[in-house]
N, C-alpha and C positions, 0 to 999 in steps of 0.2 A: 667190461662194459664201463663206460664213463658214467660216474654218478652225476645225475642231474642236479640242478640247483634252482633256487628261486629266481635267479637271474635278475630281472629288472625290479621285481618286488623287493628282494633283499636290498638291492642297491638304493632303492627309493626309501625303504624303511631305515636303512643305515644312515642315509643322508639326513632324513628327518630326525632320526635319533641323535645324531651328532649335533644337529642344530638345537634340538630341544633338550638335550641333556638326558639321554636314555639311561635308565637304571639297568644295571646288570647285577646278578646275584647268583651264587651257587644254588643248584636245584633244591637243596634241602634247607636253605636258609630263608628267613623272612626278608622281604624286600626293605631296605632301609628307606625311611621316609625323609628324603632330602628335598622334596618339592618346594617346601617353604623357604629353602635357602636361596632359591633362584627364582627370578620372575620370568616366566616364559608364557607364550601365547598358547601353547599346546604341549602337553607332556605325553609321549608315547612310550609304553612299556611293551617290548617284544618278548614273549615267552616262546621259547624254542626247544624242540627236542628232535632227536634223530636216533635211528637204530633201536626202535622199540622191539623189533624182531619177534613179535608174538609173545612177548613176556607178559602174559595175561595173569599168571599166578605168581606167588612169591618164589624165591629161588631154592626153597626146601628147608629141611630141618637145620636149625642154627643160623639160617640166613633169611628169616621171615621178614626182616626189615629191608631186604633188597628185592627189587623188582615187584611186579604185580600192578595191574591196572587200577585196582581199587585205591592203593596208596597214591599212585601217580595222579589219578583224577582228582582225589581229595586235595593234593598239593596244588595242582593247576587251578582248581576253583578258589582255593584259599588265596593264591598269589593274584589271581585276577581281581577278586573282591578287594584285596588290600591295595592294589594299584589304583583302583577307582574310588576307594573310600574318601569321602569328603572332598572330591576334586571334580569340579564341573568342566574343567578343560583338560581332561585326561582320557586316554584310550588305551586299550590293550589289544594287541594282535597275537594270536596263538598260531604258531606255524610248526610243521614237521618237515624236515628236509630229507625224509625217505627211509627206505628199508624198514617199512612199517610191519611187514610180516616176514617170516622165515620158516623154512621147513622144521618140523618138530612135532611133538605131541599136541600142542595147542592148535597149530594149523591143521594137523590131520583131523582133529575133532571138528574143525570147521568144514573141511572137505566132506566128512561123513554126514554132517548136519545139512550142509548146503548153504545157499545164499539166503540171508546175509551171513558173511563170515563173522566170527566172534570179534576179530580185530576191528572190523568195520563198526560193529555195534559199540565197542568200547571207545573207539576214536570219536564217534558221533557224540557219545556222552561227555567226552572231554571238551568238545566244542572248538574244533580248529577252524581258522579262517582260511587257511591254505595248506595243502598237503602236497609235497613234492614227491615225485617218483624216484625211487632209488634203484639200484641194480637188482636187489632181491625181489622187487615187484614183478620182475620179468622171469624169475626162476622157473615158473611153471607154464610160461607161454602167455600170449596176449589175451587168450580167452579167460584165463584165471584172473589176470589183472582186470579185465572187464567185469568179471563177476564181483570182484572186490569193490570196484567203484560203484557198480550198479547196487550193491548191498547197503549203501549208506542211507539211513532213514531220511536224512535231510540232504539237501544239495550242498556239497562241499566242493570247492575249487581245487582241482588237481593241476599241478604245474610241471611242465617239462619244456625247457627252452631249446633243447638241442635234439629232439627226436621227430621223425616224420612218421605219422600214423596213417598216411594215405592208403597203404596196402593192407591195413588191418580194419575191416569194416566196423566191427563193434567199437573199437577205440575211436576210429574216425567219427562215429556217431556222437561220441562224447565231445569231440572237437567241434562239430557242427552246433551242438547245444551249448557251447561255451562252458562246459563243465571240466574240460581238459584244455588248458591253454598254455601259451608261452609266458604269460605275465598276468598280473592281476593288480588292480588298484583297490585297496581296502579303505572303506570310510568308517572312521571312528569319531564319535562326538562332533559330527559335522565336518571333520577334516579328512582330506584325502592323503 
């Protein structure tokens, strides 16, 4: 299955980022504060991840520093705050490009508990602006994907630019409600 992408959203964000001097940094590093080095009308920081694949807990003995949603959420919130600190013309967009859950013990625990899935609860706490659908979101069929989307405590936009949901009633309902779309314009600090 072709992995979906943020399509227009990414292209618009990247275009904006190139014009505005987007910051990029490794996930474990602090963002360098180079905003004062350039005069820009708007500074956009895009925080992105993909393939979280239900890594809700650390990777095990000796690998406690790897994986785990608590660590990731802490880092994401820290980087968001750092990007906005002391900057009135700054914005942060948090996006996931898919494969947000994957078969394994954590997802099985979600299936046993039911909706909302633990992955949806965790992703809601991280605070995504947009979540792209990857191939693993379809591993258990369209109804499981619908359960995943339905389980988000707040409305998050899910993106898929190259799929037709017209024959899947539950997913098509998300399309009608504009929660599942081919593109999204995000507004940050009054800028689109």
